[in-house]
N, C-alpha and C positions, 0 to 999 in steps of 0.2 A: 219455189217447185211447187207446193201443196198449201193452200188456204182452205181451211174449213172453218165453218162459221155455224155455233150453236146457240139459239135462242129459248130461252124458258124463263116464261111470266116476263118480268121487265128486266132480266139480266141477259146480256149476249156474250159470249166466249168467242173470241177469233184466234185461232190457232193456225200459225204458218211456220212451216217446216221448210230449212235450206231457202230463205227469202232470195228473190230476184228483185231486180229494179220494178218489174213489173209490178209483182206483188205490194212492194212499198208504197208505187204510185197509186194502187187501188187503195191502199191503206190510208194514204193522205187524203184521196178525194172523199172516202167513208168519214174519216174524224179530221176535218180540216185545221182543228184546235191543237192536234200535235204538232210539236215545235219541229222544224225541218232538221235541225242538228239531231234531235231524238232519232228522227226517221233514219238519217244517216249513219247513226250509232248502229242500228239493227243491220247495217250491211256489212260493218268492219267486223274484223276477226279480233276476237278477244280484248274488248273493252275492259277498262278497270272497273270493278265493283263501284256502283256507286247509286244514291239516289237522289233525282231531280224533281224539285216541287213546283207546280204552277197553280194557279187560281182553281181549274178546274179537272185537273190530273197529275197522277204522280208516274214518274217514267224510273224504272227501276232495272239495273244490270246486277245480276248476281250470278256467280259461278258455283257450280257443283261438281264433283271429283266423278270421273268415269274410269274404270279400269282399262288400261292398254295391257291386253295379255300377251302381246309379242315384246314389249319392252321391260313389262314387269313393273309397272309404274301407274300411278293415279293422274291424271291428265285433266286440265280445268274443261269444263263444257259451260258455255255461256247461254243464259235465258235472259231477254230481254222483255219486259213487263210494262204495260201500259195499264193503269188502274184510273179509272173514272166512275160516275156515278151509274150503275147499270152495266159497265163495259168493263171488260177484261181482255186484253190482247197479250198473247204469248208469243214469242219469235226466238226459234231456236234451230239446232243443227238435225234433230230427230235422234239424238244416239241418248237421251237419258231417259232409261227405261220406266221410273217413276212416272213422269209426265206425261209418257205416251201411254201407259197403262189407265192413269187417270184419266185423261181425255176420252179413252176408249170407253170406259165405264160410263162417264157422264152421256155419252153418245147413246151406248146401246142400252143402259137401264134406267127406264123412265122414274123407277123410285130413288136411285141413287143420284139422279138429275136434278129431282125434286129437293132433296135434302141438302143439296150442294150449292145448286143454283138458286133455288127458293129465297133465299135469305138476303140476296143481292150481291153485287161485286166483290167488296171487301171481303165478307166472310168465305168467299170462293178462293179469294187470294190468300186467305190463312190456310185453308184445305191444302192448297199447292204448294205453297212453302213449308208446310208440316209435312207433306210428303217427300217433298225432295230432302230434306234435312233430315228426317227418320231412314233414309236410305242411306246416309253416310255410315249408320252404324253397323250394318253387315260389313262394310268396307273396311271399319276400324276392327271387327272381329275377326276379320281374315289376317289383318297385320298382327294383331296378338298372336293368332295362331302360329305365324311366321316366326313370331318372336320366341315363344314356347319351344318351337320345331329347333331353333338355333340353341337353345338353352339347355334342350335334352341332348343333343349331338354334338355339344362343345368339347365333351372330354373324350368322344368316341371316333369322330372321323379326322381326317386329315387338317391340318390348320387352313390350308389353302383354300379347301372347299367351305367349311365352315365362315372362313373369312369373306368369302364371296357373296354366302347368303346372307350374311350381317350387312353388308355394304348395299345389298338390293334393297332390305327391309328399311336400312336408315336414309336412303335416296327417296323411299316412298313416303315415310314419315313427313319427311322434310317437304315433299310436295304437298301433301294433305294439309299440313299446317300454312303453307304459302297460299293454298286455294280457300281454306275454311276462315281465318283469320278476318278478311275484311268483311265478310258477311254479318259479323256481330256489329260491327258500326251501322249498318243498314237497318237491324232489327231494332237498334236502340233509336234511331231517327223514326220508325214506324211506331215506338213505344210512344215517344216524346212528342210527337207531330200532333198538330191539331188543323185537321182539314175535314170539311163538312162532308166532302162524298166518301170519307171514311167512317164507319161506324164507332161511336165512342166508346161502346161495349167492348171494344176488340182490345183494349190496351193491356188487359191480363193476358189475352193470348199471344199479343206480339211478344210479352215479357216471358212467355211461356218458351216462345222461340229461341229468345235470346239465352234463356237458361239451358236449351238444348245445346246451342252452340257453344255455350261455356262448358258444359259437359265434355263435349269432343273435344275442346281445347285442352281440358285438362287430362283427357285419355290419351291425347297426342304427347304431352308435357311428360306423362308417364312414361311412356313408350321411350321417348328421346333419352330419358335419367336410364332407363333399363338397357338400351342400346348401348350407351355410352360405358355403361358397368361391363357388360359382355366385351365391347370392344378393347377395354383395359384389361380385362382378365384374359383374352384371346393374346394382345400383345405380351401380356406376361409368360404365357405358356410358349408363345414363339421364341421370346428372349431365353427362357429356361432352355428350350431344346437347342438352341443355337450356343449357349453355354455349354450344353453338353457334346455338341460337336466339336467346339473348340477345345474342349479340355481332352479329348481321344486325341485329337490331332497334336494336341501339346504333348502328351505323354508319348504318341508314337515318336514324334521328333525326337524328344529327350532320350527315349529308349534305344534309339538308332545312332545318336551323337557320337559314341564311344566309336564303333565299328566306323563310322563316317569319318572319323577324325583318323584314325590310323589309316584307313585305305587312302585319305588324303595325302598322310606323311610318307606313307610308303611308295605312292603312286609318283612321287617326285623324281624326275629323271636327273638324278645327281650323284656324286661319286661321293658324296660325304657321311653318307647313312652307314652304320656300323652293319656288319654281317648281312649285308642285303644280297651275296650272292650266296649265303647259307641253304643248303637243301631243305631245312627245316623251317625257314624263315616263315614261309605261308601258313603253316600249322602255328607257330608260336604267334603269329600277328591273329591269327582267328582266336586260339585261347585267350589271349589277353583281352579281346573284343568283348567275347562272352564274359570273361571274369568281370571286367569293369560293367557291363549292362546287368549281371548279378547284383554285384554290390549296389548299382544304382536302385534297381528294384527293391530290394531289401531296405534301403534308406527312405525309399518313398512311401513303403509300408509303414515304416515306424515312424513317419511323419504324418500319417493317416489320408495321405493322398491318394492310393491305390486302397 
């Protein structure tokens, strides 16, 4: 849909948003050394994260999370990257805020463009990946706030409501782990690779990106442990409340059992019951039932059940 080309010194950054067949054909004509399969990957939806290396360029597929406010979950957004000597190409859907902002700053600010693009394409790639990875920290802070909210309201609100909140946070954490885990392998490949068009002095920088991803992974693992603990706690609370309800219902059943038994016996339509036609029989049945209920209550109190 939109292809924008920025050139500064010997570095060219081509940014393609929501690519069409025509955009990819133009890219192929501009860089005929790009493999057709890599170009085709730019048109497919959600390729698995990977890094393909060739003699004169690298092709990266990275996924970063974006927040879906309607579904309350982080969803993967793909960025396809070609990196060669003096050339950086990014192909994406245009829904990643840090990528859009970085490209706009390079496009509008000459000093910023000189700082990012003046050293070559591979340092520019590092700056881009660094921005994308750092954007994950606010997302995880939001997850942490949701977990803290669940912790604070665990004993205040209805179980059903807080259980729903915990389930939503758990689903988001699982989605974030699924998105970020494969990116660590890409950073490792960049750190260990030896390509003439990638600056050798960037090894420590790729390692730094890997450390950031490892830190994000550790934070997510901690969130998983906390959520599991909250789930166990709320399950215990729910079981305790259910036990209380069952106990009350059991006591009601036990206390009404004498009256129910007497009513059943004297409700039988037979001629064998003694004094069944006596005028005081009804009061006698009520008195016996109340007496038995009182005795039962005293017994339960002595046993500590009431």
